N, C-alpha and C positions, 0 to 999 in steps of 0.2 A: 211768797209771790215774787215773780220776776219784776224787774223795774221796767217802766215804760220809757223808752228813749226815742228821740226824734231828731233826725237830721233834716233841716230845712235848707235845701240847696237852691240858690238863685242862679239860674242858667244864663250864660251869655255875657259875662263881664268882658268888656272890650268891643261889644257889638256896635254901640253908638255912645256918644257922650251922655245922652239922656238915660240910657240903660245903666251906665256906670253910676250916675247920680242916684237913680232909684235903688240900686243894690246897696250903695253906701248908706243911704238913709235907712234902708230896711235892716241894716246891721247896727247902726248907731242907735236907732230908736225902736228897733223891732226884734224879731225872733230869728232872723237869718244868721247862720253860723258857718255857712259853707257856700262856695261859688265855683262855677266852671267857666273857664276863660276861652274866648275865641281868639286864637293867636294871629289870625290873618287879617283882622279888621283894624283900621287906623286908631281907634280909641283904646286899643290894647296898650298903648304906650303909657297909660296911667297905672299899669299893674304894679310896677316897682314901688311907687309911693303907696299904693293900696296895701301891699304886703307889709310895708314898714308901719303903716297906720293901724293895721289889724293883724298882728302876728298870731293871734289865737284862731283866726279864721282859716279853714282849710281851703286850698286852691287846687282845683282840678283842671284838666284840659277838656274843652268842649270840641271834640274832633269834628271838623267841618270840611266837606268836599263838595258843597253845593252852592254856597253863598259868598259873593265877593270875589276877590282875586287870590290866587294861591300864594303861599309863602315862597314856594319854589319858583325858579325861572319858568315861565310858561312853556318854553320850548323843551323843557325836561319832563313835563307832565302833559304832553299833548292830548292824551285821551281824556283828560279831566277838564279841558278848557275849550271855549269857543274861539272864533276868529279874533275877538277882542282881547284874548288872554284872560278872560274871566271864567269862573266856574259855570257849569252848565245849567244851574238852577233846576227848574222842573224837569229838564231832560236827563238829569243825572240818573235817576232810578231806572227809567226805560233803557238807557245806555248800559247801565250796570247789569240789568237782567238779560240783556241780549249780547253780553260778552264784549261790548265795545270799550269798556274801561279796563286798562291793564293793571293787574294786581301789583306789579313792581312799582308802578307810578303812584298808586295809592299809598304804598309803604313809604316811598320817598317823600311824598307830600306830608303825610302824617308825622314822619320823623322830623321833617324840617319845622313843623308846627311845634313839636316838643322842644326842639333845639332853640327855637326863637324864645320860648318862655324861659327855659332853663339857662341857656348860655347868654342870650342877649339881655334878658331882664332879671336874671338871678332868682327865678321863682322855684320854690320847692313844691313839686307836684305830689298830691296825695292820691288822686283818683282820676278816672276818665269816664266820660259819657259822650253823647253825640248830638249834634244839632238836629233837631226834629226827630231824634231817635233813629236817624238813617243808618247809624252804625249797626243796627240790628239786622240789616241785610248781610247774609253770611260772608260774602267776599269782603265787604267793608269790615265786618266784625273781626275776621281772622287777621286782616291787615292791622287793625287797631290793637288787637291782642299781642301781635308780634312786636309792635313798637313799644307797647306798655311794658312788656316783659324785658325788652332790651334796655329800657330806661328805669327799671325798678319802680314802676308805678304799681303799687300793691293793691289798690282798691278800684272797684268800678261800681257804677249804679246797679242795684239789684233789678232784675227784670222778672222777679217773682211778684207779679202784680196782685195786689189785694184790692179787688174792686170794691169801692165804697158805696154803701147803701145808706140812705137816710134812715131807713127802718131795717134793722138787721134780722127781724123776725122771719123765720123760714129762709135763712140765708142760702143754704145749699140748694133748696128748690128753686130759688130765684136765679142762682148762678146757672143751674141746669137749663132753665127755661131761656135765659139770656143767650147762652152759647148755642142752644138748639136753634134759636132764631137768628143767630149771627155766626154761622159756621166759619166765616173768614176770620173773625176775631179769635175763635177757638184755635184756629191754625196758627195765627201770628203770635198769640200769647203763649201757646204751647211751645212754639219754636224758640221764643225768647227765653223761656224757662230752661230749655235744653242748652241754649248758648250760655246761660248763667251757670248751669251745672258744669259745662265744659270749661268755663273760665275757672271755676273752683278747682277742677282737676289739674289745671295749669298753675295753681298757686295764687290766683287772684281772689281776694276776699270781697264780700259785699255785705250790706245790711241784710237783715232777715227778709225784708219785703219792701215793695214800693207801693205806697198808698196812692190809689188812682181813682179820683172822683170823675164824674161826668160821662161814664159809659152807660150805666144802667138806669139812671134817673136824671133829674134836672140839676143836680148838684154841680157847681162850677167853682174853680179857684178864685174867681172874681166875685164870689158871694161870701160875706162874712159868716153867714149861717153855715155854710159848708165847712169852713175851718173850725167853727165852734163844735160842730157835730163830730168832725174828725177827732178832735181832742177828747170829746166825750167817749167815743167808741174805740180809741186807739188800742191796738193789741199790745200785749206784753212783748218785750224784746226790743231789737233795734229796727226802727222804721225810718224810711226816707220818703220825703215828698219834695218834688221839685216845683219851682215857681218862677215867675217872670216879672219881677218888679222893674219898673222903669218909667221914664218920662218921655212921651212921644216926641220925636223930631223927624226931620225930613228923611234922614238916612234910614231910620227905622221903618218909616212908611214905604220906602223904596223896596225894602227886602222882606218885610214881614206882613202878615195879615192880622196877627194878634198885636194890636197897637194901643188903642185907647184903654183897653182892660188893664194894661200894665200899671197905669197910674192908680187905678182902683186897688190893685194888688198891694201897692206901696201903703195905701191907707189902711188896708186890712192887716198887713204884716206888722204895722206899727201901732195898731189899735190897742187901747186899754183893755177892751173886752177880751181880746184874744190872749193877751199877756196874763190877764187875771185867770182865765180859764186854764191856762197851762200851769200856773202856780197852784190853783185849787185842786187840779187833778194829779198833781205830783209828777208831771211829765218832765223828764230831764232833756233839755236842749243840748245837743252835742254836735261835734263836727267829725269829719273823717279822721282828723288828728287824734281824736279821743279813742279811736279803734286800733291805733297802731301799738 
């Protein structure tokens, strides 16, 4: 039998001080072995000490073109910012889809985000993903891929989604019925798989699949029961699941809607029950560094 391996990636290091604190606690006392960093937010300045404190943890870049201020001078990425020099927020996707965002400016900003982490803070980047998965819009994706290849970032998050069911009985029938009643999800998930295949063709590697609860039933990452069932039913091979541990603060409330649940995630990711389940099921916790 193949081994069951799991990368638990905490998204958004650098987002806010409270998020950083939650991620650190989920590493020290819990099951997190990987994180993705937001290069453009003020709390990212803690990343150098973080890497020194946790050299075994893989650090990726959480590409972001929608929240906060750009790393680039605003006048050099005019199509990405509003009159205040801030990213467009909820307007980013409509502008992207209507051709108002310049591809060259996306590349410039994403490259400057990588430069900030690598050159300013001395970070060794192992992988990339995107804030709110907005990097899965094709124009954004191709810009991110171009920058990742240029900077020898060799891994990215898999978007071969493995939709999680509390009850796996009749799994294929349930998947068929779900996608039949949610054709938009079928389109977006299929497109994401195609982008993953394209990244593989370009030499980017990924885990085998992305474990995704919360689509087909009431399972959520803010429920301990969900995590225990994921460990119980984890497929063989290399799996990834992303999470959002953190402690709410004013900055997080300004930019995010998923706020109070982050504190619950810290409690779950550090819980004795979850760590015991992982040991009992022989699941190997790894990071992207272990795939190199």
